N, C-alpha and C positions, 0 to 999 in steps of 0.2 A: 436545454432543449436536452434529451436523451440520447446521447450520439451511438445507440446501438438501432433504436425506433428504424425499424424495414430493412436491418442489414440480414443476412445471408448466414450462419452459420452451421457450420458442423460439430460434431460434436460426439467423439469415438469414446469409448468408453471398453477397458481393458481387465484381466482377472485380477484384480484386488480387490481387498474387502472394504477398499474405500470407496467404490464403485456405486454407494448404497449413496453416498454425499453430495454425486454427480445430476442423482435426481433434482434434489434443489438446486445445483446450477443449471440443469435445465428447465426448471419453473420459473427461473431469476431471467434468464436470457428471454423466454416468453414472456413475462411482465414486463420489461423492459422495451417490448416491442419487437423483439429480433423474431425471422422465422426458424426455424429448426429443425434440423434433421440428422438424426441419432446414427451412427456406426456402432455394434459391438464385434469385439473379438467370441469365439465360440466358452471362451476360459467365464468371460465378461456375464454370457446370462446363469451362470451356475450362481453369481452371488447376485442378480437384480434380475430378475422376470423383462426381455422386451414389453410387452405390453403396458407396464409400468411407466417406460420413456415414449411409448406409444400415445399414451393416455396424457401426460404432461405436452410431449410436443406438437400434438394435435396431428401427425405424420405418422407413416407407416415407419418400421423399425428393420434397418439393414444387421442381418447378421450372418449371410450366406454369402460364399462367390456368385450367385445364378438369383438376385430376389425377382420372385415376378413382381412387386409393384416396387422397383428404383426407376425404372424407366431408361428405356436406351435400351433395352434388351442385354446383350451382349458387354456393350461398353457405357454400362451404367455409371463405372466409374468416370468413366472421362464426363459423361455427364453433368456428376455432381461435383467432380473436381473445378469444372469451370461455370457452375452453379454459385457455390461459395464467396463470403468475402472474407470467410477467416475459418479456422478448424481449430478444434484445441483436441487435446487426447486429454481427458483425466479422469480416472488414472493412468498413468502408463508407467507400464511393468515393467521391467527389468528386461524380460524380454519382449516385450514391442521395443523399447528402445532401441537395443541390439537389431532388432529386424531394422528398422525402419536408417540406421545409421548405417547399415551396411546396404540396401536395397533389397533388400528381400521383398518376396510379395507375394504370402500365401496362406493369404485369410484376405476379406474383404474391407478389414483394416488397412490393413501395410500395399495393399492394392490401391486404395483409394489414395494415401499418400503419397503416392508416385504419380499420381498423378493431377496431383493440385494445381491449381494456377493462382494461391492466392496465400495470404502468410501462414505459420501451421504454428499453433503454442502447443509447447512439452509440456504438462505437469509431474516429475514424478514421485513415484509415492508407492512404500517399502522400508523394509524393515535398515535399517540404522548402517548397520555392515557391507550390503546388499549396493545401498547409496554409496559408502565409500569405496569401494573397490575401484582398486585403478582401472579398471574395464568399460565399469559405468564411467567415472571423471569421462574417458576417452570417448567414450560414445554420446557423453553431453555433448562435450567439446566440437565433435563434429557437425552435430547438427547447429549449433551456430553458428560457426564460420558457413554453414550454409544458410543462413540468416533466419534460422526459429527461433523462437523464445522462448527461454527456457522457465519455468516459473521455480524460484529454488523450494524447496517440500521447508513445513517448521517443524523445530523440534517439538517432542512432549513424548508420553506415551504410546507407547505403536501396539500393535495387535498383537507380537510376540510376550512383552508384556515388559519390555526393554527400553531403553530412552533415547532418544538421540534423534536429531535428522532421518525426515520419514513420511511425515504426515501429510496428509494433501491440506494443502493453504484453503483456508477460508475462502466462503463464496464472493466476496468482495476484492478481494485478490485475484480473483480465477477471474472476476467480469474484468477489474484492471487491465491484464493482464489481455484480453479478450480487444478492448477499447485501442490498446497497444497496440494492438495487431491493425483493426482497421478503420483507428484514429483521422478525421475530414480534416480538421485543421490545417495550418501554415504551421509551421516551423519557425513561429513568431519570439522566438527566443532562441535563435538560433549561436550559437559559442556564446552565448552571455555570462557570465558568470555570476551564478544565483547562490546564495548562504541562506541555511534552512536551519531552526537549530526546532528538538521535539522531542516530547517526552519530560518526565517529574526530573528533578534533583534530590536526592539525598546527603542534608546533613548530617555527619556523625556524633552522634551520641558516645559512645565506645566504641570499639573494637567489633560490637555484634548489634548493636541499636545505631536506630539517626531517627530521623525529623525527617518524611517528605510528604507524598502526597499521590493521588490516585489515577494520576495522567496516564494514559497510556500509548501516546505516542502519534495512534493512527491518524489524528488529523495533521504534523507536521509531516507524516512519511506520505503519505495522498497529496501533500502539496509539490515534497521534493520528485514522487516518483511523475508528475502532472506538467514541472519541470523540464523534468529531464526528455519526456514524449515530445518537448517542446523545440527538444534543441541546447539546452540551457547547460553549461559544464556545472551543476550541481556539488554544493559541498553540503550533507546534514552530520552538526554533532547533534549526536543522540543523545540522552541520559537513561537512565537501566531503565531499559523496554525490551521484550521480546517478541520484536519482530522483524522479515526477513529486510536484510538491503532491498531500495527499491531500483531496479534493472539503470545501469548507467551511470549510478549515482555514488560517490565518493562519501565514507562515512568514517565519521568522528566519534570512540564512545569516553565518553566522558561521567563523572557520578554526583560531582558540587555543585555549587556555583559555581564556587573559584575556579574551577577545572572548566568550567561552560563560560565559563568569560577567559578564561587564556584561550580554549580555542575560538572562541571566534574573535577577540580583539587582534589575534599575528594574519586576522583573515579577513577582515571587514574589507581593510581599503580596497580590497583585488574585485570585492563585489560591487557587484556594477543593481542587484537587486536583493535586498535580508528579509529573510521574512523568519521571527520569531515571535516561534507558534512552544513552544517551551513551556511550562511550566513550573517556571526556577523560585525556586524558594526567595520567600522575603525575608528570612531570617535563620541561622546557625546556632547554634552551643556556642559560648563565648569561649569558653574551654576545654573543650574532648578530652575525656580520659585514656589516660594512657592502657589501664587495663579494662578488662571487666567489672562494670560497676555491681556491687553484688547485695542481693537483698538486706544482707544483713548489716551493711554497712550504714543503712538512711534506714531505719525502724519507723520510723514518723514521716518518711516518703520523700523522696528526691525535689531538690530544686532547679532547675537548670535559667543559671542568664546566658539569652539569648541579644545574639549579636543582628547587627541590619549585616546581610548581603551586599556587594554589587548589585547596583541598579543597571545591567543591562544595555539595557533599549532606552535610556537616559545617555548612556553613555555611544551608545552609535549614533542618535540623537545633535548630540552636541557636536559631533568631529563628521557628522554626512555629510558628501560633497559630491551630487552629480551620483544621488543613487536615491532608489526608493526603497523607503521603511517601512515594514508592515509589521504591528502589534496585536496581541489580545487583551481580550481583558476579561478577565470574570467577575461577574458581580453578581450578588444577588439580592442589592436594593442600589437603587439610583441608580439603576446602568446607563441610561444616556447621560445623566452628568456627570458620569464621572468616565466612560468612555472619551464621551465629548476634552475635560479638563487633563488625559492621560495623552490626548491626541494633538495637543497644543502643549504639556509639559514635557513631552519626549520629543519633540518635535518630529512625529511620527508625520507619513503621507497617506496611511489605512490603518484604522483603529476596528480591528472584530471585536464585537459583543456578542458572549451568549453567556448561559446561565445556567449550571449545573439541574438547577429547580424545577427547568423545564421540562416535562416528558419528550423523551428522545435526544439528550442535549447532554452536555459534560461530558467526562472523565469515562472513557473505557468504550460511551457506545459507539453503535459503527452509526449513527447518524447527528445533525447536530440541527442547531435553531440558533442562523446567528443574523445582526445587525451591521452593517457595513457603515462605518465614519469615514466620512472624507478630507484634507484638509481645508478647500475650499469650502464647508458647511453642509457639505451634501449627506444623505443616508441612503445606505438601501437593504432595506428588510428582506432576510430569506427564509422561507416556510422550511419545513421540513424534511431537510435534504440527504444523503447521501455525504460521506465526505469525501469522495474522490468529487463530486460536483460540484462541491460547496467550493473543492481548490480549483476547480477549471475556473470557476468563476470569480475569485479571487484574484487568479492571476491570471484576465481577460482584462482584468479592471488596472492589476498592474502592470499588464504591457501598451496600454494605454497611456500611464500615466508618464511611463519610462523615457517618452524625446522629448515631456514636457524637464522632466528632470537634465535629460544629458545639454537640454539649452543652454 
């Protein structure tokens, strides 16, 4: 089920270069079945024209304090404030954030914010130094205390040419924040300690080289985010990835399989749900070099002797007591047979199978195609879905199994 179906979403657009990305956000919200109204500051119209948002939202766009088509006459902001299920401001500039933090109402967008009866999502986007400024951080903290959901900006190259935090997050992240604001489900994991692993591991060859894989961590981060949204106390053990920490999640960063094992081992007994979505390396160089290996030292090529890493899922399965244990299996052939064998050998409750050769699945993508295999012998095949939707389905099944595990 798409939880944005039929929801009424206000999208506020302010005057930043990232405003063009908001057009894609509006299109995606409409695609997911939401009813969207767009409100722009005067500065925002210098970056993207209102006609673009009107076409994408299938509705008139509010740009001024007295819009003829907004309904409600001079009290249009009261009408829209009561109409919406959630509002997101993306991009949210430093100026607009300062205004709404201090209660200014000098344009259509800031006036509407004061009249909202629904949750507010704020997605800052600006240059890194502006974002790091103490005044900005204090304003964002003020909004958080009032209940706003603040979506941290991503790090990367900025319009100024500098690099740092300040980029508007991708559409999936923004949609996930809106879903958090309007999430209709019960907090069915309230207070439950959940441990999630995500991303790849890097196994050192020498100080500058490693063996790794292409895992982006998106699946594990989506699971951690949804578990937190359901009220769980979530710890996320993350390999080397470049993703913002989900709201309400405690993050532990590691690099190697050994570091991930250590981080999981000291936390697993306290968890009631463990989801091992990380793509942990099966092998590591047996004797990493202390210094950089020079090409001249191996003119005929380099031979590496690889040793097995610790099987974290097997370790967890052997010591499982009253827990729901979920593992992942990435297979390119004999998928069902290998997944069922792994389910039994690792004493897991669910194994989630995917094949990176399937279009839309595998590492790095925002979607996946998976099949869930359960310890009772049943299975459930999911078609091509966004990873946040797959995360919700996985946790729905976990919630169903949890009372049995605790019995």
